[in-house]
Structures are given as structure tokens and as C-alpha cells.
C-alpha positions in Angstrom: 0.1 0.1 -0.1 2.3 2.3 1.0 4.9 1.4 -2.3 1.8 2.5 -4.4 0.9 6.1 -2.5 4.5 6.6 -3.3 4.4 5.8 -6.9 1.4 7.4 -6.8 2.8 10.7 -5.3 6.2 10.4 -8.0 3.9 9.8 -11.0 1.6 12.8 -10.1 5.2 15.0 -9.7 6.5 13.8 -12.6 3.3 14.0 -15.2 1.1 16.5 -14.0 -0.3 18.7 -11.5 -1.8 15.8 -8.6 -5.3 17.5 -8.7 -5.4 16.9 -12.7 -4.0 13.8 -12.1 -6.5 12.5 -9.2 -9.7 14.4 -11.5 -7.8 12.2 -14.3 -7.9 8.6 -12.2 -11.5 9.1 -10.8 -13.1 10.3 -14.0 -11.4 7.0 -15.8 -12.9 4.5 -12.8 -16.1 6.5 -13.2 -16.4 5.8 -16.9 -15.6 1.8 -16.4 -17.9 1.7 -14.2 -20.3 3.7 -16.4 -19.3 1.4 -19.2 -20.0 -1.9 -16.6 -23.5 -0.6 -16.0 -24.4 0.3 -19.7 -22.6 -2.9 -20.6 -23.9 -5.3 -17.8 -24.7 -8.2 -20.1 -21.2 -8.3 -21.7 -19.3 -6.7 -18.8 -20.8 -8.0 -16.0 -17.6 -11.0 -16.0 -15.1 -7.5 -15.7 -16.7 -5.8 -12.5 -14.4 -7.5 -10.1 -11.4 -5.8 -11.9 -12.6 -2.1 -12.4 -14.2 -2.1 -8.6 -10.8 -2.6 -7.5 -9.0 -0.6 -9.9 -11.6 2.3 -7.8 -10.9 1.1 -4.1 -7.6 0.9 -5.0 -7.3 4.5 -6.0 -9.5 5.7 -2.9 -7.1 4.2 -0.7 -4.1 6.0 -2.4 -6.5 9.3 -2.1 -7.7 8.6 1.6 -4.0 7.5 2.8 -2.9 10.9 1.2 -5.6 13.1 1.7 -5.8 12.3 5.6 -2.2 11.8 6.5 -0.9 14.0 9.4 1.8 16.0 7.0 -1.1 17.3 4.5 -2.2 20.7 5.1 -5.8 20.4 4.4 -8.1 21.4 7.4 -9.2 18.5 9.7 -12.9 18.6 8.5 -11.9 18.0 4.7 -9.9 15.2 6.1 -13.0 13.9 7.6 -15.4 14.1 4.5 -12.7 12.7 2.6 -12.1 9.6 5.1 -16.3 9.2 5.5 -16.7 9.4 1.7 -14.2 6.5 1.6 -16.3 4.3 4.1 -18.7 4.9 2.1 -17.2 3.5 -1.6 -15.6 0.5 0.6 -18.6 -0.5 1.9 -20.5 0.2 -1.6 -17.9 -1.7 -3.0 -18.6 -5.1 -0.6 -21.7 -4.7 -1.1 -21.6 -4.2 -5.2 -19.5 -7.6 -4.8 -21.9 -9.4 -2.6 -25.4 -8.8 -4.8 -24.2 -7.4 -8.4 -25.9 -5.2 -9.5 -26.0 -2.0 -12.5 -28.4 0.0 -10.4 -25.7 -0.2 -7.4 -23.2 1.4 -9.5 -25.0 4.7 -9.6 -23.2 5.7 -6.5 -19.6 5.4 -7.1 -20.1 6.6 -10.8 -21.3 10.0 -9.1 -18.7 10.5 -6.2 -15.9 9.8 -8.7 -17.4 12.5 -11.5 -18.5 14.9 -9.0 -14.8 14.3 -6.9 -13.4 14.8 -10.3 -15.2 18.2 -11.3 -14.0 19.6 -7.4 -10.6 19.0 -8.5 -10.5 19.9 -11.7 
């Protein structure tokens, strides 16, 4: 986990501003989730892979945002932590009982956070 976060931060420094990278990755995850939702019968077998990507992305985001050295205000850190907890729980609910409608909240959160970062 720590290595993934370090790799993410290093890539962010090299390729673009971190906020732009986070926004881009969130939109990519949202797009993949939307594609599965829209093509459920053909793509349902790929749900676990896409959910894992989204979960890893959110793990990195929440780890970075809530780090004690991060200058964000505590309230924002708490909000990001709460969002991540919801995303992790919703991911488990989708995996336990896969239904395309259950992807709506994950898609919406990713798109809204990406828009806020852009």
C-alpha cells in the first residue's frame, strides 16, 4: 500500500499537477464503471477488476488526504475519510450482490470529486 502511494505521488510530480492526475483517474474509474453499468450483460464479468481499480484509487486518495502532514483542514480530511468508507462499503455491497444500479453512487461520487478537483 505504501509503495503504491509513493508511486502515485512520484507519477503526479512527473506527469502533471496532483489535482489534475487525481481528477483524471477518478474520471477514468467512473467511465469504466459506467461502461459496465451500460453494458451489464456483456461486461458484468469485469466488475471485480474495475471495482478493485476504484478501491485502490480511493485507498491512495484517502491515505494521502488524511496523512498528518497533509495541510488540508481536519474537516475536509474527515469528509474524505467518510466518503472513502462509504465507497469501500458500497464496493462490498456490489460484490456481494452485483446489480448495475448499485454502481450509480460510485460513478456519481467519482465524477463530482473529479469536477471539484478540476
